[in-house]
C-alpha positions in Angstrom: -8.1 118.5 -98.5 -6.8 116.1 -95.9 -6.0 117.2 -92.4 -2.6 117.8 -90.6 -1.3 115.2 -88.2 1.1 116.7 -85.6 3.1 114.2 -83.6 5.3 115.5 -80.7 7.7 113.6 -78.5 6.0 110.2 -79.0 7.4 107.3 -77.1 6.3 103.7 -77.0 7.5 100.6 -75.2 6.2 97.1 -74.4 7.4 96.4 -70.9 11.1 97.0 -70.8 11.4 96.9 -74.6 11.6 100.4 -76.0 10.2 100.5 -79.5 11.0 104.2 -80.3 11.2 107.4 -78.4 10.7 111.1 -78.8 9.3 110.8 -82.3 8.3 114.3 -83.6 6.9 115.0 -87.1 4.1 116.7 -88.9 2.2 115.1 -91.8 1.3 118.0 -94.0 -2.4 118.1 -95.1 -3.1 116.5 -98.4 0.5 115.3 -99.0 2.0 111.8 -99.4 4.5 110.8 -96.7 6.6 107.7 -96.4 8.1 106.3 -93.2 11.0 104.0 -94.0 12.8 101.6 -91.7 14.1 98.0 -91.5 11.7 95.3 -90.4 11.1 95.4 -86.7 11.6 99.1 -86.1 8.0 99.7 -85.1 6.6 101.2 -88.2 3.3 99.3 -87.8 3.3 100.2 -84.1 3.5 103.8 -85.1 0.4 103.5 -87.4 -1.5 101.8 -84.6 -0.6 104.6 -82.3 -1.9 107.2 -84.8 -5.4 105.7 -84.8 -5.5 105.1 -81.1 -5.2 101.3 -81.1 -2.1 101.6 -79.0 -1.5 104.2 -76.3 1.9 105.8 -76.3 3.9 106.1 -73.0 4.2 109.8 -73.6 3.8 112.5 -76.2 0.9 113.8 -78.3 -0.9 113.1 -81.6 -2.9 116.2 -82.5 -5.6 116.0 -85.2 -8.0 118.9 -85.4 -7.3 120.0 -81.9 -7.9 116.5 -80.5 -5.0 114.7 -78.9 -5.4 111.1 -79.8 -3.0 109.9 -77.1 -5.0 111.4 -74.3 -8.6 112.1 -75.5 -11.8 110.6 -74.2 -13.3 107.5 -75.8 -16.0 109.3 -77.7 -13.5 111.9 -79.1 -11.3 109.0 -80.3 -14.2 107.3 -81.9 -15.2 110.4 -83.8 -11.6 111.2 -84.9 -11.1 107.7 -86.2 -13.8 108.4 -88.8 -11.2 110.6 -90.5 -9.0 107.6 -91.1 -8.9 104.8 -93.7 -6.4 102.0 -93.3 -4.9 99.6 -95.8 -3.5 96.7 -93.7 -0.5 94.6 -94.9 -2.6 91.6 -96.1 -5.8 93.5 -96.8 -7.5 92.1 -93.6 -10.6 91.0 -95.5 -13.3 88.7 -94.1 -12.7 85.4 -95.7 -16.4 84.4 -95.7 -17.6 87.6 -97.4 -17.3 88.4 -101.1 -15.5 91.5 -102.1 -18.6 93.6 -102.4 -19.7 92.9 -98.8 -16.2 93.4 -97.5 -16.0 96.8 -99.0 -19.5 97.7 -98.0 -18.9 96.7 -94.4 -17.9 100.2 -93.1 -20.9 101.8 -94.7 -23.3 99.3 -93.2 -21.6 99.7 -89.8 -21.1 103.4 -89.6 -23.8 105.0 -91.8 -27.5 104.8 -92.4 -27.2 104.7 -96.2 -29.6 102.7 -98.2 -28.5 99.6 -100.1 -28.8 101.5 -103.4 -26.5 104.2 -102.1 -24.1 101.6 -100.7 -24.0 99.8 -104.1 -23.2 103.1 -105.9 -20.4 103.9 -103.5 -18.8 100.5 -103.5 -18.9 100.3 -107.3 -17.2 103.7 -107.5 -14.4 102.7 -105.1 -13.9 99.3 -106.8 -13.6 101.1 -110.1 -11.0 103.5 -108.6 -8.7 100.6 -107.7 -9.4 98.5 -110.9 -11.6 95.8 -109.4 -14.7 96.2 -111.6 -16.5 92.9 -112.2 -15.0 91.1 -109.1 -17.8 91.9 -106.6 -18.9 88.3 -106.1 -15.4 86.8 -105.7 -14.2 85.6 -102.3 -10.8 86.8 -100.9 -9.5 83.3 -101.3 -10.3 83.3 -105.0 -8.1 86.3 -106.0 -4.4 87.2 -106.0 -2.6 89.0 -103.1 -2.4 92.2 -105.1 -6.1 92.2 -105.7 -6.8 91.6 -102.0 -4.7 94.6 -101.2 -6.7 96.7 -103.7 -9.9 95.4 -102.2 -8.6 96.5 -98.8 -7.8 99.9 -100.2 -11.3 100.2 -101.7 -12.7 99.4 -98.3 -10.5 102.1 -96.7 -11.9 104.6 -99.2 -15.6 104.1 -98.8 -16.1 106.6 -96.0 -14.1 109.2 -97.9 -11.4 109.5 -95.2 -9.2 112.6 -94.9 -6.2 110.5 -93.7 -5.2 107.2 -95.3 -2.6 104.9 -93.7 -0.8 102.3 -95.8 0.9 99.4 -93.9 3.5 97.9 -96.3 1.4 98.2 -99.5 4.2 96.7 -101.5 4.9 93.6 -99.4 4.5 90.3 -101.1 4.1 91.8 -104.6 6.3 91.4 -107.6 7.9 94.5 -109.2 5.2 95.0 -111.8 2.4 95.0 -109.2 4.4 97.3 -106.9 4.7 99.7 -109.8 1.0 99.6 -110.4 0.3 100.0 -106.6 2.6 103.0 -106.4 0.9 104.6 -109.4 -2.5 103.9 -107.9 -1.5 105.7 -104.7 -0.5 108.8 -106.6 -3.7 108.7 -108.7 -5.8 108.4 -105.5 -4.0 111.3 -103.9 -4.7 113.4 -107.0 -8.4 112.6 -106.9 -8.9 112.8 -103.1 -6.3 115.3 -101.9 -6.2 113.3 -98.6 -3.3 113.0 -96.3 -1.4 109.7 -97.0 1.1 107.9 -94.8 2.9 104.9 -96.2 5.1 102.7 -94.0 7.6 100.5 -96.0 11.1 99.3 -96.1 11.2 99.5 -99.9 13.7 102.1 -101.2 12.1 102.3 -104.7 8.8 103.3 -103.2 10.4 105.9 -100.9 12.4 107.5 -103.8 9.5 107.9 -106.2 6.2 108.2 -104.5 6.2 110.6 -101.5 6.3 114.3 -101.0 7.9 113.7 -97.6 10.3 111.0 -96.3 11.1 109.8 -92.8 13.1 107.0 -91.4 13.0 105.1 -88.2 16.3 103.6 -87.1 17.7 102.5 -83.7 14.5 103.5 -81.9 14.6 107.1 -83.2 13.1 109.1 -86.0 16.4 110.1 -87.6 15.0 112.1 -90.5 11.7 113.6 -91.8 11.2 116.3 -94.4 10.4 117.2 -98.0 11.8 114.9 -100.7 13.8 117.7 -102.3 15.7 118.4 -99.1 16.3 114.8 -97.9 17.2 113.4 -101.4 19.7 116.0 -102.1 21.3 116.7 -98.6 21.3 113.2 -97.0 21.0 112.5 -93.3 23.9 113.1 -91.0 22.1 111.5 -88.1 22.3 108.1 -89.7 25.7 108.6 -91.2 27.1 109.5 -87.7 25.5 106.5 -86.0 28.1 104.2 -84.4 28.5 100.9 -86.2 27.3 97.7 -84.6 27.1 94.0 -85.6 24.8 92.9 -88.4 21.7 91.4 -86.9 18.0 91.2 -87.4 15.6 94.0 -87.9 16.6 97.3 -86.3 20.0 95.9 -85.2 21.1 96.0 -88.8 24.5 97.8 -88.9 24.6 101.5 -89.5 26.8 101.2 -92.6 24.1 99.2 -94.4 21.4 101.7 -93.4 23.7 104.6 -94.5 24.1 102.8 -97.9 20.3 102.6 -98.2 20.0 106.3 -97.5 22.6 107.0 -100.1 20.7 104.9 -102.7 17.7 107.2 -102.2 19.6 110.0 -103.8 21.7 108.1 -106.4 19.9 106.1 -109.0 21.8 103.8 -111.3 19.7 104.0 -114.4 17.0 106.3 -115.7 13.6 104.8 -115.7 10.2 106.2 -117.0 8.3 105.1 -113.9 11.1 105.1 -111.4 11.1 101.4 -110.8 10.0 99.5 -107.7 11.7 97.2 -105.2 14.8 99.3 -104.9 15.5 99.4 -108.6 14.0 102.8 -109.1 15.7 104.9 -111.7 16.2 108.5 -112.3 18.9 111.0 -112.9 21.7 111.5 -110.5 20.4 113.8 -107.8 16.7 113.9 -107.3 14.8 111.0 -108.8 11.5 111.8 -110.6 8.4 111.6 -108.6 5.4 109.7 -110.1 2.8 111.8 -111.8 -1.0 111.2 -112.0 -2.2 109.1 -114.9 -3.7 110.7 -118.0 -7.1 112.3 -117.5 -6.6 112.9 -113.8 -6.0 116.3 -112.2 -2.6 117.5 -111.2 -1.7 116.8 -107.6 -2.2 119.9 -105.5 0.0 118.5 -102.9 3.1 118.7 -105.1 2.7 122.4 -105.6 2.1 122.9 -101.8 5.3 120.9 -101.0 7.4 122.8 -103.5 6.3 126.1 -102.0 7.0 124.9 -98.5 10.5 123.9 -99.6 11.1 127.4 -101.1 9.9 128.9 -97.8 12.4 126.9 -95.7 15.3 127.3 -98.2 16.9 130.1 -96.3 17.4 127.8 -93.3 19.6 125.4 -95.1 23.4 125.7 -95.7 24.5 127.3 -98.9 25.5 124.1 -100.6 22.2 122.5 -99.6 20.3 125.5 -101.0 22.0 125.2 -104.4 21.3 121.4 -104.5 17.6 121.9 -103.6 17.2 124.7 -106.2 18.7 122.5 -108.8 16.4 119.6 -107.7 13.3 121.8 -107.9 14.2 123.0 -111.4 14.9 119.4 -112.5 11.7 118.2 -110.9 9.7 120.8 -112.9 11.4 119.6 -116.1 10.7 116.0 -115.3 7.1 116.7 -114.6 6.7 118.4 -118.0 8.5 115.6 -119.8 6.3 113.0 -118.1 3.1 114.9 -119.1 4.4 115.2 -122.6 5.0 111.4 -122.7 1.5 110.7 -121.4 -0.1 113.2 -123.8 1.2 111.1 -126.7 -0.4 108.0 -125.2 2.8 106.3 -124.0 2.1 104.5 -120.7 5.1 103.2 -118.7 5.8 99.6 -119.5 5.0 98.3 -115.9 1.5 99.8 -116.0 0.6 98.7 -119.5 1.8 95.2 -118.7 -0.4 94.9 -115.6 -3.2 92.4 -115.7 -6.1 92.6 -113.2 -6.7 88.9 -113.5 -3.3 87.9 -112.0 
């Protein structure tokens, strides 16, 4: 199972420019979490801080009793081995074929033989649907395939924490649906801790166990999907309105509307569609389930138990909404598994072509 990441009072600025302040959250071990926010709110900066590429001004990032923000260089180096990172554009070496790109971490950080490396790389490429593309160069494949190659590279050291930086950027809705399903399938197989940063509402509604949002230099919400998608966020709704501008200066009314769309889907949809079009029933939208033949996600059961444990801390109306959401979620999971057991794959997945 993945490891817990505990962030406390984290603050980061560049010169006089404050990026975000007093960010506190805990990524539960083995669960999928999403960090939402408009472009420019510092989501990628947060990821870079988690792996020690950027030093925060204050606060702590605790992983296995090591504070990434203040540890020694050798401790940081060892802790980084727990991480795998999928960068926005894949970050592949253009002069290397896909096999060598994916094998790179193994050759740099392990003493495995070439036979072992070949076996591991082939396994990870199969996991992300890239069999038979080992000799292709990054410039010879599509953007979606480059992202999947970057994901295979992130997986080769069997990390316990995997960070996804905008995995849906630059992809059409069908490929976003495939990528979202792939993330759920990988979590079912690895039980690692996942953190996805995105500004896509569809991904946030249907993929994660936990949802957070950066807005106006603050983390205005973070918690289990059943709680946030049924009770909303008063922090954002109470934010004073400002003029419409770029990135994080987007007016509070628009952000509040985005939050409302998390909990209110327009149309039911078997896969809970991507790019903000995700469907589901009014209330809690269905979470994606692992593909046929894969084990159930242990993280989902752990999250649901955690929600039940914290239920007594919520207002009565919120408790009723969360109970209904949990019941509905169980029914949706059973219905989804029944659909898969009859060999009916969602249209987006069955329409996907690796060659495009």
